[in-house]
ZAVONU-261561 format. One record per residue (C-alpha): residue number from 1; z, y, x. Coordinates in steps of 0.001 Angstrom, whole numbers, plus 500000, padded with zeros to 6 digits. Each point is the difference from the previous one (the first is absolute). Layout:
BEGIN
+-----+--------+--------+--------+
| seq |     c3 |     c2 |     c1 |
+-----+--------+--------+--------+
| NUM |      Z |      Y |      X |
...
+-----+--------+--------+--------+
***
This chain:
BEGIN
+-----+--------+--------+--------+
| seq |     c3 |     c2 |     c1 |
+-----+--------+--------+--------+
|   1 | 614440 | 462583 | 559212 |
|   2 | 501485 | 498734 | 496712 |
|   3 | 499115 | 499616 | 496345 |
|   4 | 501227 | 503566 | 499455 |
|   5 | 498530 | 501839 | 502993 |
|   6 | 497247 | 499869 | 502634 |
|   7 | 500035 | 501298 | 503562 |
|   8 | 497677 | 502967 | 500668 |
|   9 | 499076 | 500726 | 503610 |
|  10 | 497991 | 502855 | 501515 |
|  11 | 497282 | 498593 | 502311 |
|  12 | 500456 | 501021 | 503629 |
|  13 | 503633 | 501010 | 499588 |
|  14 | 503471 | 498557 | 499485 |
|  15 | 500391 | 501609 | 496570 |
|  16 | 501059 | 497480 | 497332 |
|  17 | 501218 | 500308 | 496437 |
|  18 | 500960 | 497536 | 497291 |
|  19 | 498230 | 501040 | 496800 |
|  20 | 501072 | 498665 | 496569 |
|  21 | 497261 | 497940 | 498368 |
|  22 | 500563 | 501893 | 496773 |
|  23 | 500211 | 503816 | 499979 |
|  24 | 499666 | 502524 | 497192 |
|  25 | 498200 | 503293 | 500496 |
|  26 | 501943 | 503263 | 499772 |
|  27 | 503328 | 498462 | 501066 |
|  28 | 502260 | 500757 | 502961 |
|  29 | 499210 | 496563 | 501437 |
|  30 | 496264 | 500698 | 499847 |
|  31 | 500365 | 503406 | 501656 |
|  32 | 502298 | 498562 | 502673 |
|  33 | 497546 | 497262 | 500960 |
|  34 | 497130 | 502517 | 500223 |
|  35 | 502052 | 502318 | 502222 |
|  36 | 500968 | 497184 | 502401 |
|  37 | 496411 | 498712 | 500231 |
|  38 | 498742 | 503530 | 500687 |
|  39 | 502693 | 500878 | 502565 |
|  40 | 498673 | 498168 | 503144 |
|  41 | 496618 | 501774 | 499829 |
|  42 | 501354 | 503226 | 498457 |
|  43 | 497669 | 499686 | 497024 |
|  44 | 500530 | 501576 | 496614 |
|  45 | 501626 | 497410 | 497671 |
|  46 | 497676 | 501181 | 497202 |
|  47 | 496999 | 499080 | 502178 |
|  48 | 501474 | 496518 | 500415 |
|  49 | 500466 | 499770 | 496233 |
|  50 | 496409 | 501077 | 499401 |
|  51 | 498697 | 497420 | 502493 |
|  52 | 501891 | 497236 | 498169 |
|  53 | 498893 | 501173 | 496572 |
|  54 | 496334 | 500298 | 500978 |
|  55 | 499716 | 497000 | 502341 |
|  56 | 497008 | 498763 | 497980 |
|  57 | 498232 | 503352 | 499679 |
|  58 | 497501 | 501852 | 502119 |
|  59 | 500787 | 503718 | 499733 |
|  60 | 497319 | 502694 | 499987 |
|  61 | 501188 | 503606 | 499963 |
|  62 | 497481 | 502644 | 498961 |
|  63 | 501402 | 503319 | 501184 |
|  64 | 498610 | 503505 | 499577 |
|  65 | 501207 | 503325 | 501447 |
|  66 | 503757 | 500208 | 499624 |
|  67 | 500412 | 503790 | 500220 |
|  68 | 501214 | 501776 | 496895 |
|  69 | 502046 | 498758 | 497071 |
|  70 | 497146 | 498747 | 497843 |
|  71 | 496299 | 499328 | 499683 |
|  72 | 497889 | 500224 | 496853 |
|  73 | 500334 | 496939 | 497784 |
|  74 | 496209 | 499730 | 499919 |
|  75 | 499910 | 499773 | 503797 |
|  76 | 502647 | 497256 | 499988 |
|  77 | 498015 | 498097 | 497350 |
|  78 | 496889 | 500267 | 502194 |
|  79 | 501851 | 498525 | 502990 |
|  80 | 501308 | 497063 | 497954 |
|  81 | 496540 | 499359 | 498538 |
|  82 | 498479 | 500159 | 503482 |
|  83 | 502658 | 497602 | 501328 |
|  84 | 499108 | 497415 | 497376 |
|  85 | 496285 | 500480 | 500675 |
|  86 | 500554 | 499483 | 503727 |
|  87 | 501964 | 496797 | 499405 |
|  88 | 497397 | 498723 | 497532 |
|  89 | 497156 | 500665 | 502451 |
|  90 | 501923 | 498305 | 502834 |
|  91 | 500666 | 496992 | 497756 |
|  92 | 496281 | 499441 | 499485 |
|  93 | 499033 | 500803 | 503608 |
|  94 | 502640 | 497547 | 501223 |
|  95 | 497882 | 497238 | 498453 |
|  96 | 496969 | 501011 | 502053 |
|  97 | 499151 | 503175 | 501970 |
|  98 | 497506 | 502226 | 498177 |
|  99 | 499103 | 503659 | 500394 |
| 100 | 499731 | 500559 | 496235 |
| 101 | 501466 | 497992 | 497129 |
| 102 | 497516 | 499050 | 497290 |
| 103 | 502443 | 497902 | 498021 |
| 104 | 503744 | 499793 | 500489 |
| 105 | 501195 | 496398 | 500356 |
| 106 | 502223 | 498490 | 497322 |
| 107 | 502298 | 498511 | 502676 |
| 108 | 500344 | 503392 | 501682 |
| 109 | 500641 | 501823 | 496735 |
| 110 | 502678 | 497468 | 499108 |
| 111 | 501905 | 500820 | 503201 |
| 112 | 499494 | 503767 | 499602 |
| 113 | 501433 | 499738 | 496476 |
| 114 | 503223 | 498589 | 501474 |
| 115 | 500715 | 503200 | 501972 |
| 116 | 503109 | 501814 | 498744 |
| 117 | 501035 | 503633 | 500405 |
| 118 | 503535 | 500246 | 501359 |
| 119 | 502505 | 502835 | 499692 |
| 120 | 498836 | 503180 | 501719 |
| 121 | 502046 | 500798 | 503086 |
| 122 | 502322 | 502981 | 500133 |
| 123 | 498901 | 502956 | 502108 |
| 124 | 496270 | 499376 | 500168 |
| 125 | 496986 | 499287 | 497827 |
| 126 | 499831 | 496284 | 500706 |
| 127 | 498572 | 497489 | 497568 |
| 128 | 501187 | 496522 | 501064 |
| 129 | 497765 | 497138 | 498869 |
| 130 | 501236 | 496419 | 500193 |
| 131 | 497851 | 496876 | 500122 |
| 132 | 501810 | 496694 | 499598 |
| 133 | 499199 | 497469 | 502708 |
| 134 | 499873 | 496402 | 498792 |
| 135 | 501558 | 497392 | 502242 |
| 136 | 497232 | 498944 | 502418 |
| 137 | 498699 | 496466 | 499685 |
| 138 | 501119 | 497808 | 502918 |
| 139 | 497147 | 498673 | 502147 |
| 140 | 498888 | 496402 | 499616 |
| 141 | 501648 | 497685 | 502502 |
| 142 | 497509 | 499206 | 502789 |
| 143 | 499062 | 496348 | 500292 |
| 144 | 498553 | 500317 | 503512 |
| 145 | 501270 | 501154 | 503371 |
| 146 | 498691 | 503246 | 501406 |
| 147 | 500424 | 501868 | 496694 |
| 148 | 501887 | 503307 | 499814 |
| 149 | 500391 | 501958 | 496788 |
| 150 | 501996 | 502705 | 498234 |
| 151 | 500933 | 500834 | 496411 |
| 152 | 496950 | 501480 | 498226 |
| 153 | 500015 | 503637 | 498910 |
| 154 | 500774 | 500630 | 496315 |
| 155 | 497378 | 501673 | 497805 |
| 156 | 502373 | 502903 | 499368 |
| 157 | 500637 | 500629 | 503707 |
| 158 | 496248 | 499907 | 500601 |
| 159 | 499642 | 502927 | 497579 |
| 160 | 502670 | 502218 | 501594 |
| 161 | 498823 | 499081 | 503507 |
| 162 | 496422 | 500884 | 499053 |
| 163 | 501079 | 503393 | 498643 |
| 164 | 502063 | 500770 | 503107 |
| 165 | 497327 | 498940 | 502481 |
| 166 | 497142 | 501748 | 498186 |
| 167 | 501860 | 503330 | 499875 |
| 168 | 501034 | 499592 | 503644 |
| 169 | 496401 | 499215 | 501004 |
| 170 | 498740 | 503105 | 498178 |
| 171 | 502599 | 502204 | 501693 |
| 172 | 499168 | 498629 | 503451 |
| 173 | 496215 | 499930 | 499576 |
| 174 | 499345 | 503262 | 498172 |
| 175 | 503013 | 502286 | 499595 |
| 176 | 501599 | 499943 | 503460 |
| 177 | 496737 | 500523 | 501913 |
| 178 | 498874 | 502472 | 497290 |
| 179 | 496443 | 498664 | 500036 |
| 180 | 497417 | 500206 | 497247 |
| 181 | 499981 | 496582 | 498328 |
| 182 | 496984 | 497734 | 500411 |
| 183 | 499258 | 496504 | 498753 |
| 184 | 500561 | 498651 | 503524 |
| 185 | 503334 | 501813 | 500448 |
| 186 | 501187 | 498734 | 496611 |
| 187 | 499167 | 496353 | 500694 |
| 188 | 503490 | 499169 | 501403 |
| 189 | 501498 | 501692 | 496928 |
| 190 | 497953 | 497712 | 497732 |
| 191 | 501022 | 496975 | 502077 |
| 192 | 503632 | 500958 | 499433 |
| 193 | 499482 | 500275 | 496229 |
| 194 | 499007 | 503642 | 499517 |
| 195 | 497659 | 500684 | 497083 |
| 196 | 498389 | 502937 | 498247 |
| 197 | 502458 | 499523 | 497136 |
| 198 | 503080 | 500117 | 502235 |
| 199 | 498887 | 503150 | 501844 |
| 200 | 499002 | 501659 | 496728 |
| 201 | 503570 | 499583 | 498732 |
| 202 | 501386 | 501513 | 503208 |
| 203 | 497620 | 502952 | 499632 |
| 204 | 501055 | 500476 | 496363 |
| 205 | 503669 | 500308 | 500987 |
| 206 | 499161 | 502510 | 502743 |
| 207 | 498082 | 502272 | 497599 |
| 208 | 503221 | 501014 | 498243 |
| 209 | 500794 | 503607 | 501067 |
| 210 | 503735 | 499337 | 500463 |
| 211 | 499548 | 496981 | 502278 |
| 212 | 499569 | 500507 | 503746 |
| 213 | 500045 | 496354 | 501111 |
| 214 | 500188 | 496456 | 498709 |
| 215 | 502103 | 497589 | 502023 |
| 216 | 500137 | 496278 | 499299 |
| 217 | 502718 | 498004 | 501733 |
| 218 | 500693 | 496285 | 499887 |
| 219 | 503088 | 497800 | 500206 |
| 220 | 499261 | 496282 | 500051 |
| 221 | 501908 | 497429 | 497934 |
| 222 | 502407 | 497899 | 502036 |
| 223 | 498974 | 496924 | 498007 |
| 224 | 496716 | 499750 | 501932 |
| 225 | 499407 | 500566 | 503732 |
| 226 | 498129 | 503207 | 500839 |
| 227 | 498205 | 500797 | 503232 |
| 228 | 501753 | 502571 | 502196 |
| 229 | 496620 | 501711 | 500386 |
| 230 | 499555 | 500844 | 496323 |
| 231 | 499869 | 503760 | 499252 |
| 232 | 503257 | 501511 | 498786 |
| 233 | 498674 | 503356 | 498726 |
| 234 | 496727 | 501924 | 499692 |
| 235 | 499859 | 503710 | 499113 |
| 236 | 496791 | 501733 | 498930 |
| 237 | 500140 | 503827 | 499847 |
| 238 | 498140 | 502165 | 497518 |
| 239 | 497939 | 501403 | 502891 |
| 240 | 498350 | 496570 | 500270 |
| 241 | 498948 | 499961 | 496349 |
| 242 | 496343 | 500690 | 500789 |
| 243 | 499956 | 497134 | 502522 |
| 244 | 501422 | 497690 | 497337 |
| 245 | 497477 | 501161 | 497393 |
| 246 | 497054 | 499708 | 502394 |
| 247 | 501082 | 496497 | 500984 |
| 248 | 500213 | 498942 | 496360 |
| 249 | 496464 | 501319 | 499412 |
| 250 | 498674 | 498016 | 502982 |
| 251 | 501635 | 496795 | 498784 |
| 252 | 498483 | 500591 | 496551 |
| 253 | 496497 | 499740 | 501464 |
| 254 | 498333 | 496589 | 499779 |
| 255 | 500062 | 498035 | 503228 |
| 256 | 496762 | 498126 | 500801 |
| 257 | 501863 | 497796 | 502504 |
| 258 | 502833 | 498322 | 498063 |
| 259 | 503240 | 499513 | 501900 |
| 260 | 500621 | 496418 | 501078 |
| 261 | 503496 | 500058 | 501340 |
| 262 | 503187 | 497955 | 499615 |
| 263 | 503343 | 501766 | 500266 |
| 264 | 503416 | 498358 | 499865 |
| 265 | 502772 | 498233 | 501926 |
| 266 | 499590 | 496710 | 501879 |
| 267 | 502124 | 497317 | 498297 |
| 268 | 498999 | 496804 | 501805 |
| 269 | 498777 | 498940 | 503467 |
| 270 | 498899 | 496502 | 500943 |
| 271 | 498999 | 498889 | 503493 |
| 272 | 499770 | 496678 | 501783 |
| 273 | 501038 | 500335 | 503642 |
| 274 | 496998 | 499970 | 502311 |
| 275 | 497469 | 500939 | 497309 |
| 276 | 497814 | 503069 | 500598 |
| 277 | 500439 | 501255 | 496431 |
| 278 | 502775 | 500251 | 497470 |
| 279 | 500112 | 500836 | 496304 |
| 280 | 501847 | 502788 | 498244 |
| 281 | 500465 | 500954 | 496354 |
| 282 | 499967 | 503647 | 498976 |
| 283 | 501514 | 500938 | 496655 |
| 284 | 497077 | 502006 | 498697 |
| 285 | 497805 | 499591 | 496918 |
| 286 | 496755 | 498151 | 500657 |
| 287 | 496737 | 500414 | 498056 |
| 288 | 501619 | 498812 | 496762 |
| 289 | 502758 | 502607 | 500256 |
| 290 | 502549 | 497515 | 498698 |
| 291 | 503638 | 500921 | 499562 |
| 292 | 501189 | 497763 | 502830 |
| 293 | 496845 | 500070 | 502116 |
| 294 | 500236 | 499031 | 503629 |
| 295 | 497275 | 499685 | 502603 |
| 296 | 499889 | 497407 | 502770 |
| 297 | 498226 | 500734 | 503271 |
| 298 | 499473 | 498751 | 503525 |
| 299 | 501268 | 502037 | 502955 |
| 300 | 499816 | 499532 | 503756 |
| 301 | 503021 | 498346 | 501591 |
| 302 | 500489 | 502868 | 502472 |
| 303 | 500748 | 502364 | 497090 |
| 304 | 502680 | 497782 | 498444 |
| 305 | 502874 | 501501 | 502000 |
| 306 | 499568 | 503473 | 498559 |
| 307 | 499176 | 498570 | 496549 |
| 308 | 503400 | 498268 | 499935 |
| 309 | 501627 | 503344 | 500842 |
| 310 | 498089 | 501752 | 497224 |
| 311 | 500862 | 497311 | 497474 |
| 312 | 503739 | 500090 | 500662 |
| 313 | 499966 | 503806 | 500217 |
| 314 | 498319 | 500330 | 496604 |
| 315 | 497016 | 501852 | 501512 |
| 316 | 497140 | 500745 | 497617 |
| 317 | 496742 | 498815 | 501556 |
| 318 | 496333 | 500741 | 499327 |
| 319 | 497065 | 497598 | 500292 |
| 320 | 496370 | 500892 | 499296 |
| 321 | 497345 | 497467 | 499022 |
| 322 | 498817 | 497605 | 497307 |
| 323 | 502202 | 497666 | 498008 |
| 324 | 498991 | 496845 | 498126 |
| 325 | 501855 | 498538 | 497027 |
| 326 | 500896 | 496305 | 499910 |
| 327 | 500922 | 498151 | 496818 |
| 328 | 503656 | 499006 | 500003 |
| 329 | 500613 | 501460 | 503461 |
| 330 | 500578 | 503361 | 501655 |
| 331 | 496959 | 502198 | 500575 |
| 332 | 498607 | 499648 | 503535 |
| 333 | 498883 | 502692 | 502430 |
| 334 | 496574 | 499410 | 501550 |
| 335 | 499935 | 499868 | 503795 |
| 336 | 502822 | 500768 | 502435 |
| 337 | 502353 | 502688 | 498784 |
| 338 | 501380 | 502768 | 502197 |
| 339 | 502942 | 501504 | 498080 |
| 340 | 501178 | 503476 | 500940 |
| 341 | 503131 | 501813 | 498794 |
| 342 | 499323 | 502568 | 497289 |
| 343 | 501474 | 502650 | 502297 |
| 344 | 497189 | 499341 | 502497 |
| 345 | 497415 | 501209 | 497483 |
| 346 | 501657 | 503403 | 500255 |
| 347 | 499231 | 499993 | 503708 |
| 348 | 496267 | 499446 | 499654 |
| 349 | 499805 | 496211 | 499789 |
| 350 | 497323 | 499016 | 497470 |
+-----+--------+--------+--------+
***
């Protein structure tokens, strides 16, 4: 390493390369560095370039049937409008799970407004949407022993994660089994962030006569860790349009039993050796729905092992129960919490 170059190494291999600290795009030097970085793993140098350029962006690709040379402009406009509506709905639902949105949140709308449409990709009807990921805030330094914590999730990542997990939950709960939607079957979808508004936008895109499917794929910004278990792509065919529409109608109905559920990643665990209980913090909005809301809760010591795994793996967890606000402190969960991974709700865990 020197003032002019830094040593790049490929983890798990002997590949090394000195890279100049200053490089200009569209030069032979730039292309040469990309080719040498791509060579050990036989990647496309342009993919490496794209990963560098969009390190701070979550990518969402909304793709419709790629057969033929064109689709009606009106159909393309419908897909783009539906994509924005889906992101906007996910941005509000990421603040707190709800089956139907009465009022979109200002914080959610602010993030949705940041979404940018990228260049369409050659050879298919793909509409890339980019959402800039702010640098995550580092966790506070623990003052006590027995404290384990990770970098909190950014608000922007929470939006794209919510969209991915809600679409994945809908595909797994309703589309794959091909069952008639019910309020009970849709509950895991709502936990994940699915709403009437989101499904209505999906249904709108599928009503276009020249569209046979809507696929949404995700590529996560390298600037923020992403769980390996996050969905990478969800495709909904036109044949499922009635299931989507019926589900949206069910979620539009008033629910006499309001959902009391917390959904989010674990960001802090505290436990004194020998104690029967520990404390965790879940990054999820409490009753106040604040922008940086977090909820503290007690858990049994025997569950701490798996909770540490979930925290460091970025697993989204679900907790049901009542939460109390506390002035100047995190909201607090009443009783002993029993967190479950969001994926478990898709297997019948309530």
